[in-house]
C-alpha positions in Angstrom: -39.3 41.5 16.8 -37.0 39.8 14.0 -34.0 38.4 14.7 -32.0 41.4 13.0 -33.6 43.8 15.0 -33.0 42.4 18.3 -30.1 42.7 17.5 -29.8 46.1 16.2 -31.3 47.0 19.3 -29.0 45.2 21.8 -26.2 47.1 20.1 -28.2 50.5 20.7 -28.7 49.5 24.7 -24.4 49.0 24.5 -23.5 52.4 23.3 -25.8 53.7 25.5 -24.0 52.1 28.8 -20.7 52.8 27.0 -22.1 57.0 26.5 -22.9 57.1 30.5 -21.7 54.1 32.6 -22.4 53.6 36.1 -20.2 54.7 38.6 -17.4 52.0 39.2 -18.1 50.9 36.4 -15.1 49.7 33.9 -15.2 52.9 31.5 -16.7 55.2 34.0 -15.3 58.6 34.4 -12.7 58.9 37.0 -12.9 61.3 39.3 -9.8 63.4 39.0 -8.2 65.7 41.5 -5.9 68.6 40.7 -3.4 68.8 43.6 -1.2 72.3 43.3 2.0 72.3 45.1 3.2 75.8 44.5 7.3 76.5 44.1 7.8 72.7 43.9 10.9 72.0 42.0 11.3 68.5 40.8 15.0 67.6 42.1 13.1 68.0 45.2 12.0 64.9 45.2 15.4 63.6 45.0 16.3 64.5 48.7 14.8 61.1 49.7 11.3 62.8 51.6 9.0 62.2 49.6 7.9 58.7 49.6 4.3 59.4 48.8 5.4 61.3 45.4 8.3 59.3 44.6 5.7 55.8 44.7 3.2 58.5 42.4 6.0 59.1 40.1 7.2 55.4 39.3 3.5 54.3 39.1 2.3 57.3 36.5 3.6 59.8 34.4 6.2 62.2 35.5 8.0 66.0 33.5 10.1 68.6 34.7 7.3 70.7 33.2 8.2 74.1 31.8 6.1 77.4 32.8 4.8 80.1 31.3 6.5 83.5 31.8 6.6 85.0 34.2 7.2 82.2 36.2 5.3 83.0 39.3 2.1 82.0 40.8 -1.2 83.5 39.7 -0.1 83.6 36.1 1.1 79.9 36.3 -1.5 78.7 37.9 -4.0 80.1 35.7 -2.5 78.7 33.3 -2.6 75.5 34.5 -6.1 75.1 34.2 -6.9 77.9 31.4 -4.2 76.4 29.2 -3.4 79.9 27.6 -0.1 81.8 28.6 -0.6 85.0 30.6 -0.4 87.6 28.1 -3.7 85.9 26.9 -5.7 84.8 29.7 -4.3 88.5 31.4 -3.6 87.2 34.7 0.4 88.6 33.8 1.7 89.1 37.7 1.0 88.3 40.4 0.9 92.1 41.1 -0.6 94.1 37.8 -2.5 97.5 36.7 -5.4 98.0 34.9 -6.6 101.1 33.3 -10.3 100.5 34.1 -9.8 97.9 37.0 -6.8 99.7 39.1 -4.2 97.3 40.5 -4.5 93.8 41.6 -2.1 92.1 44.3 -2.4 89.0 46.3 -3.6 90.5 49.3 -6.4 92.6 47.6 -9.3 90.8 48.4 -11.8 92.7 46.4 -9.5 92.1 43.1 -9.0 88.2 43.9 -13.1 88.3 44.3 -13.4 90.6 41.0 -14.6 88.0 37.7 -13.5 90.9 35.4 -9.6 90.8 36.2 -10.2 86.9 35.3 -13.1 86.6 32.7 -10.2 86.5 29.7 -10.1 82.9 30.4 -12.2 80.2 31.0 -10.7 77.6 34.1 -11.4 74.0 33.7 -13.9 74.4 36.6 -16.2 76.3 34.9 -15.8 74.1 31.4 -17.0 71.3 34.0 -19.5 72.9 35.4 -21.0 74.0 32.3 -20.8 70.2 31.1 -22.9 69.0 33.8 -20.1 67.9 36.2 -19.5 68.6 40.2 -16.7 70.7 41.1 -15.4 71.9 44.1 -11.8 74.5 44.7 -9.6 73.7 47.9 -7.7 77.2 47.3 -7.0 77.7 43.7 -6.1 81.2 41.9 -9.8 82.4 40.9 -11.8 79.9 42.3 -12.8 82.6 44.4 -14.1 85.0 42.2 -17.2 84.3 40.0 -16.3 83.7 35.8 -18.6 84.5 33.7 -21.4 83.9 35.8 -20.2 80.6 36.5 -18.2 79.0 40.6 -17.3 75.8 41.5 -19.7 73.8 43.1 -17.8 74.2 46.4 -14.9 76.6 47.3 -13.1 77.6 50.1 -11.8 81.3 50.8 -8.0 81.1 51.1 -6.5 80.7 54.0 -3.2 80.4 54.8 -3.1 79.5 58.3 -4.9 75.8 57.4 -2.7 73.3 57.7 -2.5 70.6 55.1 -4.1 68.1 56.7 -7.0 70.5 56.8 -7.4 70.8 53.7 -7.0 67.4 52.1 -10.1 66.7 55.1 -12.2 69.9 53.3 -11.6 67.6 49.9 -12.8 64.3 51.5 -15.6 66.1 53.3 -17.0 66.8 49.5 -16.4 63.2 48.5 -18.5 62.0 51.1 -21.7 64.1 49.8 -24.5 62.3 48.1 -24.9 62.0 44.5 -24.4 65.2 42.2 -23.1 67.5 45.3 -20.2 65.0 45.2 -16.9 66.4 42.5 -15.9 64.6 39.5 -13.0 67.6 39.9 -11.4 68.9 42.5 -8.4 71.0 43.3 -6.2 71.0 46.4 -3.2 73.6 47.2 -0.6 73.3 49.2 1.8 76.8 49.7 4.4 76.2 52.5 7.0 75.0 49.8 7.0 78.1 48.4 7.1 79.9 51.6 9.9 78.1 52.9 12.0 78.2 49.9 11.7 82.3 49.7 12.1 82.4 53.2 15.3 80.4 53.7 16.0 79.2 50.0 15.9 75.8 48.0 18.3 73.8 49.9 17.5 74.4 53.0 16.4 72.4 55.7 13.7 73.9 56.4 12.4 73.3 52.6 13.1 69.8 52.4 11.1 69.8 55.9 7.9 71.3 54.1 8.6 69.2 51.0 7.8 66.1 53.8 5.0 67.7 54.9 3.3 68.0 51.7 4.3 64.8 50.7 2.3 63.2 54.2 -0.3 65.2 53.4 -1.0 63.8 50.2 -0.4 60.1 51.6 -3.3 61.0 53.6 -5.7 62.1 50.6 -5.0 58.7 49.5 -5.7 57.0 52.5 -9.1 58.8 52.7 -9.8 58.1 48.8 -8.8 54.0 49.5 -11.1 54.6 53.1 -14.0 55.4 50.7 -13.1 52.9 47.9 -12.6 55.9 45.6 -8.5 55.0 45.1 -9.0 52.9 41.5 -11.1 55.5 39.7 -9.0 58.4 41.1 -6.5 60.0 38.8 -4.3 62.5 40.7 -2.9 65.3 39.1 -0.5 66.7 40.7 1.7 69.8 39.3 3.4 72.8 40.5 3.7 76.8 38.8 7.5 77.1 39.2 10.4 76.2 40.4 12.8 78.0 42.7 16.2 79.8 42.4 18.4 80.7 45.7 18.9 84.2 46.0 21.4 86.7 48.6 21.6 90.4 48.8 25.4 90.1 47.2 23.1 89.1 43.9 21.1 92.6 43.7 20.8 95.1 41.1 19.3 98.2 42.0 17.4 100.9 39.6 18.2 103.9 41.8 22.2 103.3 40.2 20.9 103.1 36.7 17.4 106.1 36.6 16.0 108.6 38.7 12.9 107.0 40.6 11.1 110.1 40.1 11.3 109.5 36.4 9.1 105.8 36.6 6.8 104.0 38.3 7.9 100.8 39.2 4.8 98.1 38.6 6.6 95.7 40.7 10.3 94.2 41.2 11.8 91.2 42.6 12.6 88.3 39.6 11.9 90.8 37.3 10.8 94.3 37.4 7.8 96.0 35.7 8.5 100.1 34.8 6.4 102.9 33.6 7.7 105.7 32.5 6.1 109.1 34.1 5.0 111.2 31.8 7.3 113.7 29.9 10.4 111.2 30.7 9.8 108.0 28.1 12.9 109.1 26.4 15.2 109.6 28.9 13.5 106.0 30.4 14.5 104.4 27.2 17.9 105.7 26.9 18.8 104.6 31.1 17.5 101.5 30.9 16.5 99.6 27.8 19.5 97.7 26.6 21.7 95.0 28.7 23.3 96.1 32.1 25.9 94.0 33.8 23.3 90.7 35.4 20.3 92.2 33.7 18.7 93.5 30.4 15.8 96.0 29.9 13.5 95.7 27.2 10.6 97.6 25.5 7.5 95.0 26.6 7.0 94.3 23.0 10.4 93.5 22.0 10.7 90.5 24.2 12.2 87.1 23.0 9.0 85.6 21.2 9.6 82.8 23.0 8.6 84.1 26.3 5.3 84.8 25.0 4.8 88.1 26.6 4.5 91.5 26.6 1.2 92.1 24.6 -1.1 92.0 27.0 -2.4 95.7 27.9 -1.6 95.1 31.9 2.4 94.0 31.0 3.9 97.2 31.8 5.9 98.8 28.7 9.4 98.0 30.3 10.4 94.6 31.9 13.6 94.2 33.2 15.5 90.7 33.5 18.1 90.0 35.6 19.7 86.3 35.3 18.8 83.2 37.4 19.5 84.6 41.4 20.0 88.1 41.5 17.0 90.8 42.0 15.9 93.9 40.8 15.5 96.7 43.8 15.2 100.0 45.0 17.2 101.5 47.5 13.7 101.5 49.3 13.2 98.4 49.2 16.5 96.8 49.0 17.4 93.1 49.3 17.8 92.1 53.3 19.0 88.5 53.2 19.3 85.6 51.8 16.3 83.2 50.2 15.0 82.2 46.8 12.9 83.6 44.5 11.1 83.0 40.9 9.5 84.5 38.1 12.8 84.4 36.2 13.3 83.0 32.8 10.9 80.2 32.4 13.6 78.0 30.5 16.0 77.8 33.5 16.2 75.0 35.0 15.7 76.3 38.4 11.8 77.6 37.5 11.3 73.9 36.5 8.1 72.8 37.9 6.8 69.5 39.0 4.3 67.0 36.9 3.1 63.5 38.3 -0.2 62.3 37.0 -1.3 58.6 38.1 -4.7 56.7 38.1 -6.3 55.1 35.6 -5.8 55.8 32.1 -2.4 56.9 33.0 0.6 54.8 31.5 3.3 53.7 34.0 6.9 54.8 34.3 6.8 57.6 31.8 8.6 60.4 31.4 7.3 63.2 29.4 10.2 65.6 27.7 8.4 68.4 26.5 5.6 69.0 28.8 4.8 72.7 29.1 2.1 74.3 31.9 -0.4 74.4 28.8 -0.6 71.4 28.2 -2.4 70.8 32.1 -5.5 71.9 30.9 -6.3 70.0 27.6 -5.2 66.6 29.7 -7.5 68.1 32.4 -10.7 68.3 29.9 -9.3 64.6 28.1 -9.9 62.9 31.7 -12.8 64.3 32.4 -14.3 63.4 29.4 -15.4 67.4 28.4 -14.8 69.7 25.4 -12.7 72.7 26.7 -12.1 75.8 25.0 -9.2 75.4 22.6 -5.9 77.2 23.9 -2.2 76.6 23.9 -1.6 73.7 25.1 -1.9 70.2 23.2 -3.2 66.9 24.5 -0.5 65.6 22.2 2.7 66.7 24.0 1.2 64.6 27.0 0.1 61.4 24.1 2.4 59.4 25.4 1.6 59.2 29.2 -2.2 58.0 28.1 -3.0 54.5 27.3 -5.8 55.9 25.5 -5.2 59.5 24.0 
């Protein structure tokens, strides 16, 4: 064989090695773990109870991330993994009505596990499985359904009573599996910060205790990765779906004071309300509601401010009432009973900002991203996994300053 052919052969082998590196080799695909902490405001890091998360922030990239509107759990968790705003992926609220599918709510297992609700967006675990990777989802909205014929290899039915450390141990157990059974991508979800924020308010000591508990669980995850020799090849992407604002019974707008309740169907209320006029009452409801009120403004859904990217999907109710941040929309049948916290407000409200931290191989240290949106997380995950993902509403350019090799 000629010297030139030998050189070409060597270059070909080198290129193949670069394209398909051995696990643990330089340039190998990292293990990517997406950690969701429901209701975690970025300023919770300033309370002195998050040594693990604060270290990850210092060692990696951080943002006070803007959620999608509405700033609630299911829409934003699905936005984070699809890169689509709720108006495009179809999970437009925690509670919604579809003309064919009926009513969706968090506690409705038949709806939550029905892929027909979810199939307008492709979550990153479906993209990864189709690319030949192995995925595991430890509690993530949408992961209990078969979406377009695909499920994660490993998934778990949501059980709110399962402690945080047990959730971590389930993910670590998946990482102990052999070869192709071990996830290349996994999700991990914690809900106690959101629960404490709702019950006690964002400033309450109980909320700080929940923050500290999740921080300790993430420390357990890192220790488990270190014990398995995986820490140096793992990227942790830690996100929240929204923040939390303090609420009070003194800050409530009662729909009963504005409209005959027999004239409307209340699809949802709280930090924002969605209403459909009863048949024959359309003009009455328009006249009574669609305008500015003290501490609240009501819109026809097609007239919402464009920056909210919301209101075109058929599952969005006809009229949306948006209260001022910290106020609640209620009815006399379902009054505001005590102080606490809520979310769902304007996604640009500072109280709705969501935590973002990324740390690990390929991530720069000490970076603060200035204008990151929840839709930017999916292209980041696809980049880290080295897979092509469906184009969405986000952009890798928005997170490029955090990447060593954008």
